[in-house]
N, C-alpha and C positions, 0 to 999 in steps of 0.2 A: 584468475583474479580481472573482471572485467570493468572498466568504468561504469556505473551507475550514476543519472544526474536526476533528484529529486530537486521537486519544488513544489508548491503550496499549502507549507504548514504556516501555524501564526494564531492571533488570539479571536476566538470568538464566543458569543454570547450561550447560555443554553436555547439550544432550540432552532439555532441555527446552523447553516452547510460550509463546508470546506470541500475543495476539491485537490487532491494531492495528484501529483506526475511522476511518470520516472521515466526515461528515457534510455534504454539499452542501446552497446552496439549491431547493428544491421546484421551482421554475420552471424550473431545468434537468435536473436530476437523471434525471427519467424517458427524455428525450434523449440524454445524453451518453455517452462511452465515458470511464470511471475508470480509473484506473491507479495501482500502486506504485512507487516511483523509492527506490534507495539510492545514498548516497555515503560510502564508505570515505574516512578521512583520505588525505590525496594521490591519490586516484583521483578520474577522472571519475565522474559519475551513471551509473548504469544502471538498464537497466529490471531490474523485480521480476516484474510478472503486471499485466495488463489485462482490462475486462472491457465486453463492450459492452451498449448498451441492451439489448440482445435476449439477453444474458446468454451470448455466445459469450467464451469465457476463452483469453487465450494467457500462459503460464509461463515465463520462463528458462529454460533448460538447468538453471543452476545449483541453483535451488529444488525443480524437477519433482518430482512425489511426496513433498515435506515442505511445502510452502506450498501455500494453495489461497487464490484471492481470490472474494469472493460479493458478493452484494447485496441488499441491502432495498428495493425501491422505496417501499414504507409509510413505513418509516423514511427514507427521501435519504440514506441510508448503504452505505459500501462498506466491508468487511470484508478483512483479510489475515490467516488465521489460519496460523501459523509453527507446525509440529511438527521436532523432530529437530532444535534449532539447532545451528550450530556458532559459533564462534569468528570464522571467516569471515562470519559473518553480520552481524558486528559493522559498525553503518555509521547515521546519520540516515537514517530513510526520512520519504518524501515523497508524497503524496498528490496525484495531477494530475488535473483534468476536460478533457476535450475536449468540446466541441457548436460543432457548423458549424467555424466557421473559427478560433475563439476556444480558448484553454488557460488555464488558472489552477494554482495552486499553493499547497498548502499552505505552514506553515511548517515540519516537519518535526519529528518524535519519535526523539530518542534511544534506540537497540538496542546492548544491548552483550551479549556472550557470553562468560561467563571465569568460570571459577572462581576 
């Protein structure tokens, strides 16, 4: 278990933007696959996007063209840039780190899209 520090959630109007950040320990960040997942009330947690240590990315169909995952290895931080937000994007967003056979989760950050 490692500590992941998330930030950047909040309340935004439809069509707006937010950027989420997640910092991981430097000892594993460079070799880890980082990801963002979300869980809306009454629904299962779902994949939003992942990025490998080599910066290959995968985005869920529901966010393609609107969300972009990226990483800064110098800062041990992964980002999720969210544009053109919709009310259905409202959820708790969780950062995830995977390295070898290990995985760990952040505490979650609330994103609410509402007018």
